C-alpha positions in Angstrom: -50.5 -26.0 -227.1 -54.0 -27.3 -226.7 -56.1 -27.3 -230.0 -59.5 -25.6 -229.9 -61.6 -28.6 -231.3 -64.8 -26.5 -231.5 -63.4 -24.0 -233.5 -61.5 -26.5 -235.9 -65.0 -28.2 -236.4 -67.0 -25.3 -236.9 -64.4 -24.1 -239.5 -64.9 -27.4 -241.2 -68.6 -27.4 -241.2 -68.4 -24.0 -242.7 -66.1 -25.2 -245.3 -68.5 -28.0 -246.1 -71.5 -25.9 -246.6 -69.4 -23.5 -248.7 -68.0 -26.2 -251.0 -71.7 -28.1 -250.7 -70.1 -31.1 -249.4 -72.0 -34.1 -248.5 -69.2 -35.6 -246.2 -66.4 -34.9 -244.1 -63.6 -37.6 -243.6 -61.5 -37.6 -240.5 -58.7 -40.1 -240.0 -55.7 -40.2 -237.9 -52.6 -40.0 -239.8 -54.3 -38.4 -243.1 -55.3 -34.9 -243.9 -59.0 -34.3 -243.5 -61.3 -35.0 -246.8 -64.6 -33.6 -248.2 -66.7 -35.2 -250.7 -68.0 -32.9 -253.4 -70.3 -34.4 -256.4 -68.8 -37.9 -255.2 -65.2 -37.0 -255.5 -63.0 -36.9 -252.1 -60.8 -34.0 -252.0 -58.2 -33.3 -249.3 -57.9 -30.5 -247.5 -54.6 -29.5 -247.7 -54.6 -26.1 -245.6 -54.8 -28.6 -242.8 -52.2 -30.5 -241.0 -52.3 -34.4 -240.9 -54.9 -35.4 -237.9 -53.6 -37.1 -235.0 -55.5 -39.6 -233.1 -55.8 -36.9 -230.5 -57.1 -34.6 -233.1 -59.9 -37.1 -233.9 -60.8 -38.0 -230.7 -61.0 -34.2 -229.6 -63.3 -33.5 -232.6 -65.4 -36.6 -231.9 -65.9 -35.1 -228.2 -67.1 -31.7 -229.7 -69.5 -33.4 -232.0 -70.9 -35.8 -229.4 -71.3 -33.0 -227.0 -73.1 -31.1 -229.1 -75.3 -33.7 -230.3 -74.2 -33.5 -233.9 -75.2 -36.6 -235.9 -73.0 -39.1 -237.6 -73.4 -41.9 -239.5 -71.2 -44.6 -238.1 -67.7 -46.1 -237.4 -67.3 -48.5 -240.3 -66.0 -51.9 -239.2 -62.9 -52.1 -241.2 -62.1 -48.6 -239.6 -60.2 -48.1 -236.2 -61.9 -46.1 -233.2 -59.2 -43.1 -234.7 -61.2 -42.9 -237.9 -64.6 -41.0 -238.2 -66.9 -40.1 -241.2 -69.3 -37.5 -240.7 -72.4 -36.7 -243.1 -74.1 -33.6 -243.1 -78.0 -34.4 -242.6 
């Protein structure tokens, strides 16, 4: 079954806003995390993301021209750190 990444990223962004989180951390092989008041909180209602999930979300973000900070040098391409601006 194909995942709806547009719906998923919108749900994650809505959650960020509701929780007044500053960051969304996505990494293959891990749960998504949000940063609230400096603390990383796992989003256990979601499954562990696959590389395909992270790339699917990245494609949606890129297509919608939503800004993301950067991929850090020590991270793989399958890791993405998004910051609400």
